[in-house]
C-alpha positions as CSV (number, residue, x, y, z in Angstrom):
1,M,215.7,-67.9,-48.6
2,S,212.9,-65.3,-48.3
3,E,209.2,-66.2,-48.1
4,V,208.6,-64.6,-51.5
5,T,211.2,-66.8,-53.1
6,V,209.8,-69.9,-51.4
7,A,206.3,-69.1,-52.6
8,K,207.5,-68.5,-56.2
9,R,209.4,-71.8,-56.1
10,D,206.4,-73.8,-54.9
11,R,204.2,-72.2,-57.5
12,H,206.7,-73.1,-60.2
13,R,206.8,-76.7,-59.0
14,N,203.0,-77.0,-58.9
15,E,202.7,-75.5,-62.5
16,K,205.4,-77.9,-63.6
17,A,203.7,-80.9,-62.0
18,K,200.4,-80.1,-63.9
19,K,202.1,-80.4,-67.3
20,P,201.2,-83.7,-69.1
21,K,204.1,-86.3,-69.3
22,G,204.7,-89.2,-71.6
23,R,203.0,-90.0,-74.9
24,Y,199.5,-91.1,-75.9
25,G,199.0,-94.8,-76.2
26,Y,197.0,-97.1,-78.5
27,D,193.9,-96.9,-76.4
28,D,193.8,-93.1,-76.7
29,Y,192.9,-93.4,-80.4
30,S,189.7,-95.3,-80.0
31,S,187.8,-93.4,-82.7
32,S,190.5,-94.0,-85.3
33,P,190.0,-96.8,-87.9
34,T,191.5,-100.2,-87.0
35,S,193.0,-102.6,-89.5
36,K,193.9,-106.2,-88.6
37,I,197.0,-107.7,-90.1
38,E,196.8,-111.5,-90.4
39,V,199.7,-113.7,-89.6
40,G,200.0,-115.0,-93.1
41,Q,202.7,-117.6,-94.0
42,G,199.9,-120.1,-94.5
43,L,199.2,-120.3,-90.8
44,S,195.9,-120.6,-89.1
45,C,194.5,-121.3,-85.6
46,G,194.7,-125.0,-84.7
47,Q,197.6,-125.9,-87.0
48,M,200.8,-127.7,-86.0
49,C,203.6,-125.4,-84.9
50,P,206.0,-125.1,-87.8
51,E,208.9,-124.4,-85.4
52,C,208.7,-127.4,-82.9
53,Q,206.4,-129.6,-84.9
54,K,204.9,-130.7,-81.6
55,G,202.3,-128.2,-80.3
56,K,199.4,-126.4,-81.9
57,I,199.1,-122.7,-82.5
58,Y,196.3,-120.7,-80.9
59,P,195.4,-117.0,-80.6
60,A,197.7,-115.0,-78.3
61,T,198.0,-111.3,-77.2
62,S,197.9,-109.2,-80.4
63,R,200.6,-106.5,-81.1
64,K,199.1,-103.0,-81.0
65,L,200.8,-100.5,-83.3
66,L,200.1,-97.0,-84.4
67,Q,200.8,-95.3,-87.7
68,F,200.4,-91.5,-88.2
69,D,199.5,-89.9,-91.5
70,G,199.2,-86.3,-92.5
71,N,196.4,-84.5,-94.3
72,P,195.3,-80.9,-95.0
73,P,192.4,-79.5,-92.9
74,V,190.2,-80.1,-95.9
75,S,190.8,-82.8,-98.5
76,A,189.3,-83.1,-102.0
77,K,188.3,-86.0,-104.3
78,R,187.8,-85.8,-108.0
79,F,185.0,-87.7,-109.9
80,E,184.3,-88.0,-113.6
81,K,180.9,-89.1,-114.6
82,E,180.8,-91.0,-117.9
83,V,178.2,-89.5,-120.3
84,L,176.7,-91.2,-123.4
85,R,174.9,-89.3,-126.0
86,C,172.5,-90.3,-128.8
87,N,173.8,-89.2,-132.2
88,T,170.3,-88.7,-133.4
89,C,168.2,-87.0,-130.7
90,L,171.3,-85.8,-128.7
91,K,169.8,-87.2,-125.5
92,E,172.6,-87.6,-122.8
93,F,172.7,-90.5,-120.3
94,S,174.8,-90.6,-117.2
95,S,174.7,-92.1,-113.7
96,N,172.1,-90.7,-111.2
97,E,174.5,-91.1,-108.3
98,R,174.7,-87.8,-106.4
99,I,178.0,-86.4,-105.4
100,D,177.8,-83.7,-102.7
101,R,180.3,-81.0,-103.2
102,W,180.8,-80.3,-99.5
103,M,180.8,-83.1,-97.0
104,P,179.9,-82.5,-93.3
105,E,183.5,-83.5,-92.2
106,A,185.0,-80.8,-94.4
107,R,182.8,-78.0,-93.1
108,S,183.3,-79.1,-89.5
109,S,187.1,-79.0,-90.0
110,I,186.9,-75.4,-91.2
111,V,184.8,-74.4,-88.2
112,I,187.0,-76.1,-85.7
113,F,190.2,-74.7,-87.1
114,K,188.7,-71.2,-87.2
115,T,187.4,-71.3,-83.6
116,M,190.7,-72.7,-82.4
117,G,192.5,-69.6,-83.6
118,M,193.5,-70.2,-87.2
119,P,192.6,-67.3,-89.5
120,F,191.1,-68.0,-92.9
121,H,194.1,-66.6,-94.8
122,R,196.5,-68.9,-92.9
123,M,194.3,-71.9,-93.5
124,A,194.2,-71.0,-97.2
125,N,198.0,-71.0,-97.3
126,I,198.1,-74.4,-95.6
127,Q,195.7,-75.7,-98.2
128,V,198.0,-74.5,-101.0
129,F,200.9,-76.4,-99.5
130,F,198.9,-79.7,-99.8
131,N,197.7,-78.8,-103.4
132,V,194.1,-78.5,-102.2
133,P,193.5,-74.7,-102.6
134,L,190.6,-73.1,-100.9
135,A,189.6,-69.4,-101.1
136,E,188.9,-67.5,-97.9
137,S,185.5,-66.4,-99.1
138,T,184.6,-70.1,-99.8
139,M,185.5,-71.1,-96.3
140,W,183.4,-68.2,-94.8
141,K,180.4,-69.2,-97.0
142,Q,180.5,-72.7,-95.7
143,I,180.5,-71.5,-92.1
144,K,177.6,-69.1,-92.8
145,D,175.6,-71.8,-94.6
146,M,176.1,-74.2,-91.6
147,W,174.9,-71.5,-89.3
148,D,171.8,-70.6,-91.3
149,E,170.9,-74.3,-91.9
150,S,171.0,-75.6,-88.3
151,F,173.5,-74.1,-85.8
152,K,171.7,-70.9,-85.2
153,F,168.9,-73.0,-83.7
154,I,171.4,-74.8,-81.5
155,D,172.8,-71.5,-80.3
156,E,169.3,-70.1,-79.5
157,R,168.5,-73.3,-77.7
158,L,171.7,-73.0,-75.6
159,H,170.8,-69.4,-74.7
160,K,167.3,-70.5,-73.7
161,L,168.5,-73.4,-71.5
162,A,171.2,-71.1,-69.9
163,S,168.6,-68.5,-69.1
164,E,166.7,-71.0,-66.9
165,C,169.8,-71.9,-64.8
166,D,170.3,-70.6,-61.3
167,S,174.0,-69.9,-61.1
168,F,176.2,-67.9,-63.5
169,Y,179.9,-67.2,-63.8
170,M,180.7,-64.3,-66.2
171,D,183.2,-61.8,-67.3
172,D,184.2,-59.6,-70.2
173,T,187.2,-59.2,-72.5
174,R,187.8,-56.7,-75.2
175,A,187.1,-57.3,-78.9
176,T,187.2,-55.3,-82.1
177,I,184.5,-55.1,-84.7
178,L,185.3,-52.9,-87.7
179,E,181.6,-52.1,-88.4
180,V,181.2,-50.6,-84.9
181,K,184.5,-48.9,-85.2
182,E,183.4,-47.0,-88.3
183,A,180.1,-46.2,-86.8
184,N,181.7,-44.7,-83.7
185,K,183.5,-42.1,-85.9
186,K,180.2,-40.5,-86.7
187,L,179.0,-40.4,-83.1
188,L,179.8,-38.1,-80.2
189,V,182.4,-39.4,-77.7
190,S,179.7,-40.0,-75.1
191,E,177.7,-42.1,-77.5
192,R,180.4,-44.4,-78.8
193,R,180.3,-48.0,-77.8
194,S,183.2,-50.3,-77.1
195,C,183.2,-53.9,-78.2
196,N,183.5,-56.8,-75.8
197,T,183.2,-60.6,-75.7
198,T,181.1,-61.7,-72.8
199,V,181.7,-65.2,-71.4
200,I,178.9,-66.8,-69.4
201,S,179.2,-70.2,-67.8
202,T,176.4,-72.1,-66.1
203,S,175.0,-75.6,-65.5
204,T,171.5,-77.1,-66.0
205,E,169.7,-79.1,-63.3
206,E,170.8,-82.2,-65.1
207,G,174.5,-81.2,-64.7
208,H,175.1,-80.2,-68.3
209,Q,177.5,-77.3,-68.4
210,I,176.8,-74.5,-70.9
211,V,179.4,-71.9,-72.1
212,L,178.2,-68.8,-74.0
213,Y,180.4,-66.4,-75.9
214,I,178.7,-63.1,-77.0
215,T,180.7,-60.6,-79.0
216,S,179.0,-57.3,-79.7
217,N,179.1,-53.6,-78.8
218,K,177.5,-54.4,-75.5
219,H,179.2,-55.2,-72.2
220,C,178.6,-58.1,-69.8
221,G,175.8,-56.5,-67.8
222,E,173.7,-55.8,-71.0
223,N,174.2,-59.3,-72.4
224,F,173.3,-60.9,-69.0
225,S,170.2,-58.6,-68.8
226,E,169.1,-59.8,-72.3
227,L,169.6,-63.4,-71.2
228,L,167.3,-62.9,-68.2
229,E,164.7,-61.4,-70.4
230,I,164.0,-64.7,-72.1
231,R,163.9,-66.5,-68.8
232,E,160.5,-67.9,-67.9
233,S,161.2,-68.9,-64.3
234,P,161.4,-66.2,-61.5
235,I,164.8,-64.8,-60.8
236,D,164.6,-65.3,-57.1
237,N,167.9,-66.4,-55.5
238,I,169.9,-66.5,-58.7
239,K,173.6,-66.7,-57.9
240,V,176.1,-64.7,-60.0
241,M,179.9,-64.7,-59.7
242,A,181.8,-61.9,-61.3
243,D,184.6,-59.4,-60.6
244,A,183.9,-56.0,-59.2
245,S,183.6,-54.2,-62.6
246,S,180.6,-51.9,-62.8
247,N,179.8,-53.2,-66.2
248,N,178.9,-56.7,-65.0
249,L,175.5,-55.9,-63.5
250,S,174.9,-52.3,-64.4
251,K,171.8,-52.9,-66.6
252,L,169.9,-54.8,-64.0
253,S,167.1,-53.0,-62.2
254,S,167.2,-52.4,-58.5
255,E,164.4,-55.0,-58.0
256,Q,166.4,-57.6,-59.9
257,L,169.6,-56.8,-57.9
258,E,167.6,-57.4,-54.7
259,K,166.7,-60.9,-55.8
260,I,170.1,-61.9,-57.1
261,I,172.8,-63.2,-54.8
262,I,176.1,-61.6,-56.0
263,F,179.5,-63.2,-55.3
264,K,182.7,-61.4,-55.9
265,C,185.9,-63.1,-57.2
266,N,188.4,-63.7,-54.4
267,A,191.2,-64.4,-57.0
268,H,190.9,-60.8,-58.3
269,S,191.2,-59.5,-54.7
270,R,194.1,-61.8,-53.9
271,R,195.9,-60.7,-57.1
272,K,196.0,-57.1,-55.9
273,Y,198.3,-58.1,-53.0
274,H,200.4,-60.4,-55.2
275,E,201.2,-57.6,-57.6
276,L,202.6,-55.5,-54.7
277,L,204.9,-58.2,-53.3
278,N,208.1,-56.4,-54.4
279,Y,207.0,-53.2,-52.8
280,E,205.2,-54.1,-49.6
281,E,206.5,-57.6,-48.9
282,A,205.7,-57.9,-45.2
283,Y,202.1,-56.8,-45.3
284,C,201.3,-58.5,-48.6
285,M,202.8,-61.8,-47.5
286,W,200.6,-61.7,-44.4
287,F,197.5,-61.1,-46.4
288,L,198.4,-63.8,-48.9
289,K,199.0,-66.4,-46.2
290,E,195.5,-65.7,-44.7
291,I,193.9,-66.0,-48.2
292,G,196.0,-69.1,-48.9
293,C,194.5,-70.8,-45.8
294,I,191.0,-70.2,-47.2
295,Y,192.0,-71.9,-50.5
296,V,193.6,-74.8,-48.7
297,N,190.3,-75.3,-46.9
298,D,188.5,-75.2,-50.2
299,R,190.8,-77.8,-51.8
300,F,190.3,-80.0,-48.8
301,C,186.5,-79.9,-49.4
302,K,187.0,-80.9,-53.0
303,K,189.3,-83.7,-52.1
304,Q,186.8,-85.0,-49.6
305,N,184.0,-84.7,-52.1
306,Y,181.9,-82.6,-49.8
307,T,178.4,-81.6,-50.8
308,E,177.7,-77.9,-51.1
309,E,176.1,-77.8,-47.7
310,E,179.0,-79.6,-46.1
311,R,181.5,-77.3,-47.9
312,L,179.6,-74.3,-46.6
313,E,179.6,-75.6,-43.0
314,Y,183.4,-76.4,-43.3
315,H,184.2,-72.8,-44.5
316,Q,182.1,-71.3,-41.7
317,R,184.0,-73.4,-39.2
318,C,187.5,-73.0,-40.6
319,S,187.7,-70.1,-43.1
320,K,185.6,-67.4,-41.3
321,E,188.4,-66.7,-38.8
322,H,190.8,-66.0,-41.7
323,M,188.4,-63.6,-43.3
324,D,187.9,-61.9,-39.9
325,N,191.7,-61.6,-39.5
326,I,192.0,-60.0,-42.9
327,Y,189.4,-57.3,-42.2
328,A,190.6,-56.7,-38.7
329,K,194.2,-56.2,-40.1
330,I,192.9,-53.7,-42.7
331,D,191.0,-51.7,-40.0
332,E,194.1,-51.7,-37.8
333,L,196.5,-50.5,-40.6
334,F,194.1,-47.7,-41.5
335,E,193.3,-46.7,-37.9
336,E,196.9,-46.5,-36.8
337,K,197.8,-44.8,-40.1
338,L,200.5,-47.4,-41.0
339,V,199.3,-47.5,-44.6
340,E,198.4,-44.4,-46.7
341,P,194.8,-44.9,-48.0
342,N,195.8,-43.5,-51.5
343,S,198.9,-45.7,-51.8
344,A,198.8,-48.9,-53.9
345,L,198.5,-51.1,-50.8
346,G,195.8,-48.8,-49.4
347,K,193.8,-49.0,-52.6
348,A,194.1,-52.8,-52.5
349,M,192.8,-52.9,-48.9
350,K,190.0,-50.4,-49.8
351,Y,189.0,-52.8,-52.6
352,W,188.5,-55.5,-50.0
353,K,186.4,-53.2,-47.7
354,N,184.2,-51.8,-50.5
355,H,183.4,-55.3,-51.7
356,K,183.3,-57.1,-48.4
357,E,179.7,-58.4,-48.9
358,G,180.5,-60.1,-52.2
359,L,183.9,-61.4,-51.2
360,T,182.5,-63.1,-48.0
361,K,179.3,-64.4,-49.6
362,F,180.8,-67.9,-49.8
363,L,180.6,-68.0,-46.0
364,Y,176.8,-67.7,-46.0
365,V,175.5,-69.1,-49.3
366,A,176.3,-72.5,-50.7
367,G,176.7,-73.5,-54.3
368,M,179.4,-71.2,-55.8
369,S,183.2,-71.2,-56.0
370,L,185.6,-68.9,-54.3
371,D,186.5,-67.2,-57.5
372,N,185.8,-66.7,-61.2
373,N,188.8,-68.6,-62.4
374,M,186.6,-71.0,-64.4
375,V,185.5,-68.2,-66.7
376,E,189.0,-66.8,-66.9
377,Q,190.2,-70.2,-68.3
378,L,187.3,-70.4,-70.7
379,M,188.1,-66.9,-71.9
380,K,191.4,-68.1,-73.2
381,Y,189.7,-69.8,-76.1
382,F,188.5,-66.5,-77.4
383,I,191.8,-64.7,-76.6
384,M,193.5,-67.4,-78.7
385,Q,191.3,-66.4,-81.6
386,R,191.9,-62.7,-81.0
387,K,195.7,-63.1,-81.1
388,S,195.5,-64.6,-84.5
389,S,192.5,-62.7,-86.0
390,Y,192.6,-59.2,-84.7
391,F,189.1,-58.2,-85.5
392,Y,185.6,-59.1,-86.9
393,K,184.3,-57.3,-89.9
394,T,180.7,-57.0,-89.0
395,L,178.4,-57.6,-86.0
396,A,176.8,-60.5,-87.9
397,S,180.1,-62.3,-88.4
398,A,181.0,-61.7,-84.7
399,K,177.7,-63.3,-83.7
400,I,178.2,-66.4,-86.0
401,L,181.8,-67.1,-84.9
402,S,181.0,-66.5,-81.2
403,G,178.1,-68.9,-81.6
404,F,180.2,-71.6,-83.0
405,T,182.8,-71.0,-80.2
406,S,180.0,-71.4,-77.7
407,I,178.9,-74.7,-79.3
408,I,182.3,-76.2,-79.6
409,T,183.4,-75.2,-76.1
410,T,180.2,-76.6,-74.6
411,C,181.0,-79.8,-76.4
412,R,184.5,-79.7,-74.9
413,V,183.4,-79.1,-71.2
414,N,180.8,-81.9,-71.5
415,N,183.3,-84.5,-72.9
416,V,181.6,-84.6,-76.4
417,N,183.6,-85.1,-79.5
418,A,183.0,-81.7,-81.2
419,N,183.9,-82.9,-84.7
420,E,181.5,-85.8,-84.6
421,Y,178.8,-83.6,-83.1
422,L,179.1,-81.0,-85.8
423,N,178.8,-83.8,-88.4
424,W,175.8,-85.3,-86.7
425,V,173.9,-81.9,-86.7
426,Q,174.7,-81.3,-90.3
427,E,173.4,-84.8,-91.3
428,N,170.1,-84.0,-89.4
429,W,169.8,-80.3,-90.3
430,L,166.1,-80.7,-91.4
431,K,165.2,-82.3,-88.0
432,V,167.2,-79.6,-86.2
433,Q,165.2,-76.9,-88.0
434,A,161.9,-78.7,-87.3
435,S,162.6,-79.1,-83.5
436,Q,164.3,-75.7,-83.1
437,G,167.4,-77.4,-81.8
438,S,165.6,-79.4,-79.2
439,N,167.0,-83.0,-78.7
440,Y,170.1,-82.0,-80.6
441,M,172.2,-80.5,-77.8
442,P,175.8,-81.6,-77.4
443,W,175.0,-84.0,-74.6
444,D,172.2,-85.5,-76.7
445,Y,174.8,-86.7,-79.1
446,N,176.4,-88.9,-76.4
447,E,173.0,-90.5,-75.8
448,Y,172.5,-91.0,-79.5
449,K,175.9,-92.8,-79.7
450,K,175.0,-95.1,-76.8
451,N,171.7,-96.0,-78.4
452,L,173.4,-96.6,-81.8
453,E,176.0,-98.9,-80.2
454,A,173.3,-100.8,-78.4
455,E,171.4,-101.3,-81.6
456,N,174.5,-102.5,-83.4
457,L,175.2,-105.0,-80.6
458,A,171.6,-106.2,-80.8
459,K,171.9,-106.8,-84.5
460,L,175.2,-108.7,-84.1
461,A,173.6,-110.9,-81.4
462,A,170.6,-111.6,-83.7
């Protein structure tokens, strides 16, 4: 069996092992309502056992059961207010009870379904199947109202907090905005702008992860430059992880580039060899083995829970030799003319030589991963939307839906229930406006829940 076949088999086994197995149990549904079913039959604690007529019955381990029900994304209730009218003055009397037309749960459901990749027209069809019809324009209006009332302040606050962080992972993926596409038709080819979605991931000093999605007719470098413009702290020693695309840092000044520590993604460089396995198996397998040793060292550091400094020291001790081997091999193949520089393998090796400083930065500076895979994974949430909804109509709609995707994904990576958080913000929208989103970040909701549970326990104890 060839080494390539063995590598593919091992990769398949690892991917298969990562898939979840089994079913979810009773404890996985802690937020679902719980109903207690009494024993009945006239039995109660302390009574004589009706079976043996000798012992007494006391509480035992309860049976935990699950029942699943089905509902549309948005449900509806109908109310009829009784009205009484005077037959002389024609004055009408009815209850003063207010019935809100749109509950926070309904609007949150629309946002979550949309950001998870379900287009409005598909959601409208599903609603019809459940006899709860909703127009596409109605759903969009609810999302826009949510944004204007409170969530634009949350999004602005996330951008502000992200700008003050010291390490960034970022990348671009294509997008389509019809408004920009129409505007491009009136411009010269050199003036036309392509549309992209930029994904930026970072973490605050408190350890809260922030994920930003920015969809516009700007590329990653422009969006990152705008993020740094609202930064108040100096940009000295900011760490940035990206691939080698010229768009990632093109709008930064030379002074800024001197202060920023740039890391390049080793996964992108590794992939160039992996794509050539069927054509240059011997050389590519050698390079992949050396790169694989570096990743084995990195996994060992994670398994041992090393600090960033300990991880840096371990890589300097154990991974530097593999990096030196890779570049020595590249120089040897070029000098002895064993590989044509303009061939596919030659271009892959030149990529490594051209970006040596960024690819080897992990050997000299602590605090960043070997690659940009985290952002590649986060990008899948937007790609899932793009596969179902091929385009945005305007720049404004792209900004709103990208903002909601940022908020919901930030909830997800911080282990916050996105549905409950969206409801909480809507219920406190006036306070959110007054505070400009401060104290209403996703992680603040977990603190709010803890305080609420503590208050409830104190009331029960009293």
